[in-house]
C-alpha positions in Angstrom: -61.6 -61.4 3.3 -61.7 -58.5 0.9 -58.7 -58.1 -1.3 -57.2 -54.7 -1.5 -56.0 -53.5 -4.8 -53.1 -51.2 -5.1 -52.7 -49.1 -8.2 -49.7 -47.1 -9.1 -49.6 -44.4 -11.6 -46.6 -42.5 -12.8 -46.7 -38.9 -11.8 -44.1 -36.7 -13.3 -43.1 -33.4 -11.8 -42.6 -30.4 -14.0 -39.0 -29.7 -14.8 -37.3 -27.2 -12.5 -37.2 -23.7 -13.6 -33.7 -22.4 -14.5 -32.2 -20.3 -11.8 -30.2 -17.3 -12.7 -26.5 -17.7 -12.1 -25.7 -15.2 -9.5 -22.0 -15.8 -9.8 -21.9 -15.0 -13.5 -23.3 -11.5 -12.9 -20.4 -10.5 -10.6 -17.5 -8.7 -12.0 -14.1 -10.2 -11.2 -12.3 -8.2 -8.6 -8.8 -6.9 -9.5 -6.1 -6.2 -7.0 -3.0 -4.4 -8.0 0.0 -4.4 -5.7 3.2 -2.4 -6.4 6.4 -3.2 -4.5 9.5 -1.1 -4.4 12.9 -2.5 -4.1 14.6 -0.6 -1.3 18.3 -0.5 -0.6 19.2 -3.0 2.1 22.6 -3.1 3.7 24.5 -6.4 3.7 24.8 -6.1 7.5 21.0 -5.9 7.8 20.2 -8.9 5.6 23.0 -11.0 7.2 25.0 -11.0 4.0 22.7 -13.6 2.4 22.3 -11.5 -0.7 25.8 -12.2 -1.8 25.3 -16.0 -1.6 25.1 -17.8 -4.9 25.4 -21.3 -6.0 29.0 -22.4 -5.4 29.6 -19.8 -2.7 31.7 -21.1 0.3 30.0 -20.9 3.7 31.0 -21.7 7.3 28.7 -23.1 9.9 28.3 -20.6 12.8 25.8 -22.5 14.9 25.2 -26.2 14.7 21.6 -26.9 13.6 19.6 -29.1 16.1 18.2 -31.2 13.3 19.5 -32.1 9.8 17.4 -32.8 6.7 19.1 -34.4 3.8 18.8 -32.8 0.4 18.1 -36.0 -1.5 15.0 -36.7 -3.6 13.6 -38.6 -0.6 14.8 -36.4 2.3 15.2 -37.7 5.9 15.1 -35.7 9.0 17.5 -36.7 11.8 18.9 -35.2 15.0 22.2 -33.6 14.7 24.4 -35.8 16.9 27.6 -34.0 16.2 27.6 -34.5 12.4 27.6 -30.8 11.6 29.6 -28.6 14.0 30.4 -24.9 14.2 33.4 -24.3 11.9 32.4 -26.8 9.3 32.9 -25.5 5.7 30.8 -26.2 2.7 29.4 -24.9 -0.6 26.0 -23.7 -1.6 24.4 -26.2 -4.0 20.8 -24.7 -4.3 18.4 -22.2 -2.9 15.2 -23.3 -1.3 12.2 -21.3 0.0 12.3 -19.4 3.3 16.0 -18.8 3.6 16.8 -22.6 3.4 19.9 -23.6 1.5 21.2 -26.9 0.2 24.8 -27.0 1.4 27.3 -29.6 0.4 29.5 -30.5 3.4 32.2 -33.2 3.7 29.7 -35.6 5.1 26.9 -35.0 2.6 24.4 -32.5 1.3 21.9 -31.1 3.8 19.2 -28.4 3.9 20.4 -25.8 6.4 18.6 -22.7 7.5 20.4 -19.4 6.7 20.7 -18.4 10.4 23.1 -21.3 11.0 25.8 -20.2 8.6 27.5 -17.2 7.1 29.4 -16.6 3.9 33.0 -17.6 4.1 35.4 -14.8 3.4 38.5 -15.9 1.5 40.6 -13.5 3.5 39.6 -15.2 6.8 
């Protein structure tokens, strides 16, 4: 039986050539947007522009779900906890017309379409 010999030799490949960075050659694009502040009637915006922290509000439509405004919020079905006619105060403003409202039963995140500012004259 003949013996087969296996020899191994280290073959190194040449280092890769540096590729030009095609992203570095591009100029950064710049977009400028100008916005104008237009006059908006209080009736068109729903009167929400006059809401500030501490403003009294009255619930007009009971929200279907309630989200607590705690550091670990919980979402629950409104089973008669918040009813139309409930009065509270604005505690904080959140994104997308959501407000933290302090009611008699606790502080909840309520969408702006469910309440209106309370007039002291009412």
